[in-house]
Phi, psi and omega in degrees: 000133180284132181277135182280131173247155179289154177279159178299325176292323178291325171303313179294327182291312181303314184292317184296315184285343176257345184238349186282129184297318182285338175289317176300315178295321177299311186295324179288322181272357173065045182275162171288327185200163177289344185291344174312315191288325177296311178292326175297320182293312176305310183292320180302319178289319188244359175048057185273300193282123174232165180303137175084005181290150175252134188220135166259132177243110180258140193072052197274340185292143357279001176113014181292319180291318181301315182302315177293315188287327178304312177304313186291319183276342177076197188278340184266358179262168179227152177234118165258119183246146179212139178199161177291321185271141180287159176236146171300142178305149174234133177302149179057016184246114167285122180241133169246130177258127180157180192265110181299344175279349174280125190301330180289323187282316182300312181299319176302318179297322180289319178295314173304320187298335179303339187276345194227159173258108185275111172276340179208144171231124186242144177216116177253025187290145180215137181286166166295121186291129184266330191101346182255107181308320180296310182296312184298320174300307179302317178293322174301307182301322175301311178298320176301318175311308181296320178299317182292322181296319181292321175300321186288334180276313195252340191283132184296161186307314185260025188275168183257139179237118184237126184220146175264133177231149175277129175280148179148207181308121177093351183302305181300322174296321181290322180295324174300312175302322176289320180295334175286342177267318184253153184296309177212000000 
C-alpha cells in the first residue's frame, strides 16, 4: 500500500501559517487578516486615508482592509464593501455579498453610491487561483476591469484608486492602461 504524503501546497500553507511574521502579528492584534498590514503599508507610504473619507472596498472578505480603513476614517467616514464571501459585520460598513460582475450587484453599488462622495476605491479582488499563470492573470485583469469601471463611474475627481494585480503576462500593458486613465 502506498503511503500518503502531504502535498507541497499544504506544506507551504502550514509553513506560512506557523512561521509568517504577519500571521503572528495578526494573531497578537486579533485582526481579521494579514492584509491589514498591506493596506497600512500603502497608507504609511502615501498618506492616503483621512478622517471623514468615504471608501469602496471591492474584494473585502474577510474584512482586513475594512478594519484598517474604519480606524483611519473615523465616525464621519463611510465604507461600502463587497465580496462573494460574507464578512463578519463591522460598524459603519455597508456590506453587499455578491459578485461585482453581476449586473444586479453592480446596480446596488451604484444605487447606494448616490448618497456619497467617494474619496477612494480599493480593490483586493482575486480570482480563484488555477495555478496556470496565463489563466490567473486574465481572470485578475477581468476583475481589475470591473474595479476600473466602478472607479470611472463613482470615484471623485481627485480620488484614490488602489488595486491588486498579478504580475506576469500582460502586466506591463495593463499598468499602461491604468496610467492612461489615472493621473498617477
